[in-house]
C-alpha positions, 0 to 999 in steps of 0.5 A: 331540179336535178333531171340529169343522170345522177351519180347514183345511177351512172354505173347502172346506166352504162351496164344497162346500155351495154346489156341492151346493145350487146345482148337484147338487140342482137337477139331480137331476130332470134326471139321473133323466129322462136316465137313463130314456133308457138305464138303463145309460149315465151320463146326460150331465148327470153328465159336465157336473157332473163337469167343473164339479167338476174346474174348481172343484177339488172332485175326488178330495177323499178322497185326498191330493194336491198340492192338498189333504191332509185328516185322516179327521175333516176328510174325514168332514165333507166326506163328510157334505155329499156324502150330501145327494144320492144322486149327489153322491159320484160327481160329486166322484169320491168314491163307493164302490167306486172310492174304496176301490179307489183307496186299495188300488191307491195303497197296494198296487198295482204301478207297472203297476197304478197306471199302467193302472188307478189313474190313469184312476180318479183322472181319472174316466175309468173305473169299477171294482168290488169282488167279495167276497160270494158267493151260495152262502155266508154271506159275512159270514164272509169265511173262507167265500169259495170262489172260487178262483184257482190258479197255472198257469205265469205265470198265475192261473186264477180260477173262482167266482161273486160277487154284489152287485158294485156298479158292474159294470153301468156300461159304464165299469167296466173292472176288478174287484178280486176276493177269492178263495182262493189258499192252501187249506192256510193258516190261514183268515185267510191263505187269501185273496188279491186279484186285479185282473181286467179286465172284458173278460177271457174267462170273466167273465160277468154272469149278472144284475143284482140290484135293491134293494127293486125299484130297479135302482140304474142305471147302476152297479147290483149284479151277480152275476158268474160267473168261469169259468177266467178267466186273468190274468197273475201280475202281477194279484196285488195285494199278496202272496198271503194278504194279502186280509183285511188289505187289505180290512179297511183298505179297509173301515175308512175306507170305513165311516166315509165311508159313515156320514157320507154317511148322516148327510148324507142324514138331514139332508136328510130332516129338512130335507124333513120340517120344510118339509113340516110347516110348509107343510101344514095339516090341521084348521086347524093346520100339521102341525108342531103336530099329534099328536106331530110336535114330538117327531118333529122334535126326536128326529130332530135329537137322534139325528142329533147323537149319531150324528155325534159317534159317527162323528167319534170313529171317524174320530178314532180311526182318524187317531190310533191306527190301524185296530186301535184304532178297530175298536170305534168303527167297529163301533158307528158302523156299527150306529147310523148306518144305523138312525138314518138309517132312523128319520129318513127314515121319519119324513120319509116319514110327514110327507109322507103318500102323497107320501113313498112316491112318486117325487116326493121322494128319500125312498123311494129314500133309505130303500131304500138305507139299509136295504141299508146294514144289510147291506153292509160287514157286517150289524149282527149281526156288528158287535154280536158284535165290540162285545160281545166287546170289552166282555166282554174288558175284565173278567177271567173270574171263577167263582162 
């Protein structure tokens, strides 16, 4: 089982690490400053960094191209590096939900859909969203989804309401992939389909933007959207009717690995900040690193990061070698463990910084909020734990005493 950095990506890893440390992280403060001028427009420095990333050949690393082809394990290492900065994945056009949508369109889209939407996404000219969660039902059980599309002649007519549509606040967001009920009489796993809905369609209304622990996550944000008799042509269907669960599961499988590896990258940066703070600040005549249990705090953080990385890389290896169905257990375990680990490490880093840790003077507070939300996104911990438990119980025959 090859989980380390392969020869195929060694040079890319070095190039990516240098770019993040020398271009992106030094521009984080400028990015936030420019964002204050217009919360819902991409700061100019973002486009500057994107142009630099394109020139350096570091654009669209997540998807196969003539220039590069990476296994899931190899790309996982690259995703970890991108997690060092909240804005890095966007610079490299490797941020959700665009990556998942690009993979869906590449695999299931029609030639027209690819030409109109996939090509400009790959070029970084537009953004997109994925609309699945609904405010009125427990959407961790996707069979609860009530948004409905019905056929009228050569059109689909969509009605319903979605929440937590990440990316929809950005004016560059030109379309949504919407999961909706189209086959009411079918079994639960075959009732849903995916429709491609242009944002400018009549009847698409952003009713509000939702904050995360007070952060608006501009310029992309998270929208609640109402669809009122939204009419789109029949060619807006992605894949086949009733195929949404299958497509979404594949989309989320690799996406969860990418997200968790970025979380590990964030934890690495938090640990780095923690150590630098602990060795540069003195209290009671000693550096913080020598006070209280801070030696254990630092050591435990390193241990937990290493264990989590191995778990995530194993999930990526399973997906590469044995496919999604065989990897579901490892992906679920990773999805529970990694965000909780990242929260623990970030929290310790905040504590080491004292009041500075909860301020805007470090990325830690925003980092903590984002990773706390990760315990809910792409399925809450409880759903993944339930699946892990069922798999374990299924390993042993039912016995009666």
